Biotite code that builds the C-alpha atoms (Angstrom):
import biotite.structure as struc

atoms = struc.array([
    struc.Atom([-18.662, -10.315, 24.741], chain_id="A", res_id=1, res_name="MET", atom_name="CA", element="C"),
    struc.Atom([-15.787, -12.323, 23.299], chain_id="A", res_id=2, res_name="ASN", atom_name="CA", element="C"),
    struc.Atom([-13.022, -12.550, 25.899], chain_id="A", res_id=3, res_name="ASN", atom_name="CA", element="C"),
    struc.Atom([-10.613, -13.969, 23.305], chain_id="A", res_id=4, res_name="ASN", atom_name="CA", element="C"),
    struc.Atom([-10.390, -10.644, 21.455], chain_id="A", res_id=5, res_name="LYS", atom_name="CA", element="C"),
    struc.Atom([-7.012, -9.019, 21.913], chain_id="A", res_id=6, res_name="MET", atom_name="CA", element="C"),
    struc.Atom([-6.276, -5.418, 21.031], chain_id="A", res_id=7, res_name="ILE", atom_name="CA", element="C"),
    struc.Atom([-2.798, -4.273, 20.019], chain_id="A", res_id=8, res_name="TYR", atom_name="CA", element="C"),
    struc.Atom([-1.323, -0.921, 19.241], chain_id="A", res_id=9, res_name="ASN", atom_name="CA", element="C"),
    struc.Atom([-0.867, -0.415, 15.538], chain_id="A", res_id=10, res_name="SER", atom_name="CA", element="C"),
    struc.Atom([2.675, -0.300, 14.301], chain_id="A", res_id=11, res_name="GLY", atom_name="CA", element="C"),
    struc.Atom([5.378, -1.716, 12.069], chain_id="A", res_id=12, res_name="TYR", atom_name="CA", element="C"),
    struc.Atom([7.714, -4.652, 12.403], chain_id="A", res_id=13, res_name="PHE", atom_name="CA", element="C"),
    struc.Atom([11.212, -3.187, 12.247], chain_id="A", res_id=14, res_name="ARG", atom_name="CA", element="C"),
    struc.Atom([12.770, -6.153, 10.450], chain_id="A", res_id=15, res_name="ASP", atom_name="CA", element="C"),
    struc.Atom([10.262, -6.212, 7.560], chain_id="A", res_id=16, res_name="THR", atom_name="CA", element="C"),
    struc.Atom([8.701, -2.751, 7.640], chain_id="A", res_id=17, res_name="GLY", atom_name="CA", element="C"),
    struc.Atom([5.277, -4.396, 7.413], chain_id="A", res_id=18, res_name="ILE", atom_name="CA", element="C"),
    struc.Atom([2.556, -2.457, 9.203], chain_id="A", res_id=19, res_name="GLY", atom_name="CA", element="C"),
    struc.Atom([-0.463, -3.700, 11.116], chain_id="A", res_id=20, res_name="TYR", atom_name="CA", element="C"),
    struc.Atom([-3.611, -2.249, 12.655], chain_id="A", res_id=21, res_name="GLN", atom_name="CA", element="C"),
    struc.Atom([-4.918, -2.392, 16.234], chain_id="A", res_id=22, res_name="LYS", atom_name="CA", element="C"),
    struc.Atom([-6.208, -5.974, 16.144], chain_id="A", res_id=23, res_name="THR", atom_name="CA", element="C"),
    struc.Atom([-4.658, -9.342, 16.830], chain_id="A", res_id=24, res_name="ASP", atom_name="CA", element="C"),
    struc.Atom([-5.705, -10.612, 13.384], chain_id="A", res_id=25, res_name="THR", atom_name="CA", element="C"),
    struc.Atom([-3.966, -7.732, 11.609], chain_id="A", res_id=26, res_name="SER", atom_name="CA", element="C"),
    struc.Atom([-0.779, -8.302, 13.596], chain_id="A", res_id=27, res_name="LYS", atom_name="CA", element="C"),
    struc.Atom([-0.825, -12.061, 12.870], chain_id="A", res_id=28, res_name="ARG", atom_name="CA", element="C"),
    struc.Atom([-1.377, -11.428, 9.157], chain_id="A", res_id=29, res_name="ALA", atom_name="CA", element="C"),
    struc.Atom([1.584, -9.048, 9.076], chain_id="A", res_id=30, res_name="ALA", atom_name="CA", element="C"),
    struc.Atom([3.751, -11.629, 10.835], chain_id="A", res_id=31, res_name="GLN", atom_name="CA", element="C"),
    struc.Atom([2.721, -14.404, 8.449], chain_id="A", res_id=32, res_name="SER", atom_name="CA", element="C"),
    struc.Atom([4.158, -12.795, 5.312], chain_id="A", res_id=33, res_name="SER", atom_name="CA", element="C"),
    struc.Atom([7.086, -15.033, 4.352], chain_id="A", res_id=34, res_name="PRO", atom_name="CA", element="C"),
    struc.Atom([10.292, -13.238, 3.425], chain_id="A", res_id=35, res_name="ASN", atom_name="CA", element="C"),
    struc.Atom([10.152, -14.506, -0.158], chain_id="A", res_id=36, res_name="HIS", atom_name="CA", element="C"),
    struc.Atom([6.625, -13.214, -0.756], chain_id="A", res_id=37, res_name="LYS", atom_name="CA", element="C"),
    struc.Atom([6.260, -9.626, -1.913], chain_id="A", res_id=38, res_name="LEU", atom_name="CA", element="C"),
    struc.Atom([4.031, -7.443, 0.205], chain_id="A", res_id=39, res_name="THR", atom_name="CA", element="C"),
    struc.Atom([1.426, -5.268, -1.489], chain_id="A", res_id=40, res_name="ILE", atom_name="CA", element="C"),
    struc.Atom([3.709, -2.292, -0.818], chain_id="A", res_id=41, res_name="ARG", atom_name="CA", element="C"),
    struc.Atom([6.569, -4.084, -2.627], chain_id="A", res_id=42, res_name="ASP", atom_name="CA", element="C"),
    struc.Atom([4.277, -4.961, -5.528], chain_id="A", res_id=43, res_name="ARG", atom_name="CA", element="C"),
    struc.Atom([3.036, -1.353, -5.815], chain_id="A", res_id=44, res_name="VAL", atom_name="CA", element="C"),
    struc.Atom([6.587, -0.008, -5.805], chain_id="A", res_id=45, res_name="PHE", atom_name="CA", element="C"),
    struc.Atom([7.772, -2.605, -8.326], chain_id="A", res_id=46, res_name="GLU", atom_name="CA", element="C"),
    struc.Atom([4.857, -1.801, -10.658], chain_id="A", res_id=47, res_name="LEU", atom_name="CA", element="C"),
    struc.Atom([5.598, 1.925, -10.535], chain_id="A", res_id=48, res_name="LEU", atom_name="CA", element="C"),
    struc.Atom([9.282, 1.229, -11.244], chain_id="A", res_id=49, res_name="GLN", atom_name="CA", element="C"),
    struc.Atom([8.479, -0.915, -14.277], chain_id="A", res_id=50, res_name="LYS", atom_name="CA", element="C"),
    struc.Atom([5.503, 1.069, -15.622], chain_id="A", res_id=51, res_name="ALA", atom_name="CA", element="C"),
    struc.Atom([7.509, 3.972, -16.995], chain_id="A", res_id=52, res_name="GLY", atom_name="CA", element="C"),
    struc.Atom([4.451, 6.210, -16.605], chain_id="A", res_id=53, res_name="VAL", atom_name="CA", element="C"),
    struc.Atom([2.671, 7.726, -13.628], chain_id="A", res_id=54, res_name="ALA", atom_name="CA", element="C"),
    struc.Atom([-0.365, 5.765, -12.430], chain_id="A", res_id=55, res_name="LEU", atom_name="CA", element="C"),
    struc.Atom([-3.426, 6.481, -10.300], chain_id="A", res_id=56, res_name="THR", atom_name="CA", element="C"),
    struc.Atom([-4.280, 4.419, -7.235], chain_id="A", res_id=57, res_name="THR", atom_name="CA", element="C"),
    struc.Atom([-7.186, 2.846, -9.151], chain_id="A", res_id=58, res_name="GLU", atom_name="CA", element="C"),
    struc.Atom([-4.922, 1.927, -12.071], chain_id="A", res_id=59, res_name="GLU", atom_name="CA", element="C"),
    struc.Atom([-2.432, 0.333, -9.699], chain_id="A", res_id=60, res_name="ILE", atom_name="CA", element="C"),
    struc.Atom([-5.187, -1.603, -7.931], chain_id="A", res_id=61, res_name="ALA", atom_name="CA", element="C"),
    struc.Atom([-6.492, -2.846, -11.286], chain_id="A", res_id=62, res_name="ASP", atom_name="CA", element="C"),
    struc.Atom([-3.032, -3.898, -12.539], chain_id="A", res_id=63, res_name="PHE", atom_name="CA", element="C"),
    struc.Atom([-2.283, -5.759, -9.306], chain_id="A", res_id=64, res_name="LEU", atom_name="CA", element="C"),
    struc.Atom([-5.798, -7.151, -8.950], chain_id="A", res_id=65, res_name="ASN", atom_name="CA", element="C"),
    struc.Atom([-5.894, -5.803, -5.391], chain_id="A", res_id=66, res_name="CYS", atom_name="CA", element="C"),
    struc.Atom([-8.602, -3.847, -3.605], chain_id="A", res_id=67, res_name="PRO", atom_name="CA", element="C"),
    struc.Atom([-8.242, -0.071, -3.767], chain_id="A", res_id=68, res_name="TYR", atom_name="CA", element="C"),
    struc.Atom([-8.427, -0.049, 0.046], chain_id="A", res_id=69, res_name="ALA", atom_name="CA", element="C"),
    struc.Atom([-5.276, -2.188, 0.183], chain_id="A", res_id=70, res_name="SER", atom_name="CA", element="C"),
    struc.Atom([-3.319, -0.120, -2.346], chain_id="A", res_id=71, res_name="VAL", atom_name="CA", element="C"),
    struc.Atom([-4.044, 3.429, -1.159], chain_id="A", res_id=72, res_name="GLN", atom_name="CA", element="C"),
    struc.Atom([-2.412, 3.042, 2.292], chain_id="A", res_id=73, res_name="PRO", atom_name="CA", element="C"),
    struc.Atom([0.653, 1.442, 0.657], chain_id="A", res_id=74, res_name="ARG", atom_name="CA", element="C"),
    struc.Atom([1.046, 4.531, -1.536], chain_id="A", res_id=75, res_name="LEU", atom_name="CA", element="C"),
    struc.Atom([0.903, 6.706, 1.583], chain_id="A", res_id=76, res_name="SER", atom_name="CA", element="C"),
    struc.Atom([3.617, 4.564, 3.182], chain_id="A", res_id=77, res_name="GLU", atom_name="CA", element="C"),
    struc.Atom([5.766, 4.782, 0.066], chain_id="A", res_id=78, res_name="LEU", atom_name="CA", element="C"),
    struc.Atom([5.248, 8.532, -0.129], chain_id="A", res_id=79, res_name="GLN", atom_name="CA", element="C"),
    struc.Atom([6.100, 8.962, 3.564], chain_id="A", res_id=80, res_name="ASN", atom_name="CA", element="C"),
    struc.Atom([9.308, 6.973, 3.053], chain_id="A", res_id=81, res_name="SER", atom_name="CA", element="C"),
    struc.Atom([10.255, 9.161, 0.081], chain_id="A", res_id=82, res_name="GLY", atom_name="CA", element="C"),
    struc.Atom([10.073, 6.369, -2.504], chain_id="A", res_id=83, res_name="LYS", atom_name="CA", element="C"),
    struc.Atom([7.127, 7.667, -4.540], chain_id="A", res_id=84, res_name="VAL", atom_name="CA", element="C"),
    struc.Atom([5.907, 11.174, -5.260], chain_id="A", res_id=85, res_name="ILE", atom_name="CA", element="C"),
    struc.Atom([3.005, 13.019, -6.810], chain_id="A", res_id=86, res_name="ASP", atom_name="CA", element="C"),
    struc.Atom([3.929, 13.253, -10.500], chain_id="A", res_id=87, res_name="SER", atom_name="CA", element="C"),
    struc.Atom([2.073, 16.524, -10.933], chain_id="A", res_id=88, res_name="GLY", atom_name="CA", element="C"),
    struc.Atom([-0.269, 14.824, -13.396], chain_id="A", res_id=89, res_name="TYR", atom_name="CA", element="C"),
    struc.Atom([-3.882, 14.027, -12.635], chain_id="A", res_id=90, res_name="ARG", atom_name="CA", element="C"),
    struc.Atom([-6.162, 11.198, -13.602], chain_id="A", res_id=91, res_name="GLY", atom_name="CA", element="C"),
    struc.Atom([-9.862, 10.604, -13.069], chain_id="A", res_id=92, res_name="LYS", atom_name="CA", element="C"),
    struc.Atom([-11.437, 8.262, -10.554], chain_id="A", res_id=93, res_name="THR", atom_name="CA", element="C"),
    struc.Atom([-14.308, 6.011, -11.528], chain_id="A", res_id=94, res_name="LYS", atom_name="CA", element="C"),
    struc.Atom([-16.496, 8.737, -10.028], chain_id="A", res_id=95, res_name="TRP", atom_name="CA", element="C"),
    struc.Atom([-15.043, 11.386, -12.344], chain_id="A", res_id=96, res_name="GLY", atom_name="CA", element="C"),
    struc.Atom([-13.034, 13.146, -9.639], chain_id="A", res_id=97, res_name="LYS", atom_name="CA", element="C"),
    struc.Atom([-9.458, 14.308, -10.110], chain_id="A", res_id=98, res_name="SER", atom_name="CA", element="C"),
    struc.Atom([-6.791, 12.122, -8.522], chain_id="A", res_id=99, res_name="CYS", atom_name="CA", element="C"),
    struc.Atom([-3.009, 11.950, -8.197], chain_id="A", res_id=100, res_name="ILE", atom_name="CA", element="C"),
    struc.Atom([-0.869, 10.010, -10.652], chain_id="A", res_id=101, res_name="LYS", atom_name="CA", element="C"),
    struc.Atom([2.038, 8.513, -8.704], chain_id="A", res_id=102, res_name="TRP", atom_name="CA", element="C"),
    struc.Atom([5.589, 7.910, -9.838], chain_id="A", res_id=103, res_name="LYS", atom_name="CA", element="C"),
    struc.Atom([8.842, 6.631, -8.366], chain_id="A", res_id=104, res_name="VAL", atom_name="CA", element="C"),
    struc.Atom([11.038, 9.392, -7.023], chain_id="A", res_id=105, res_name="LYS", atom_name="CA", element="C"),
    struc.Atom([14.054, 9.958, -9.304], chain_id="A", res_id=106, res_name="ASP", atom_name="CA", element="C"),
])
């Protein structure tokens, strides 16, 4: 067993609002984001502001060239903070399932 492994509680840094999971590597990655570099959450929000149309999580991931698994939690964070909302429109996933199209809250 690796004795160097450290486990942390997940959380957010208050000064940046950047979240991290329950591992030391996740916490270090969250701390390493320089102030001038946009987080994925910032990039998602900026894209939705500029797009002028509602977008699915897959569309956002494609536009930003980011993994879906990195974009989806950012949309949840933005929704929880009241910055983005379900547009009421639906798109299709690559599997043909219905999915939410997100937009910036007016």
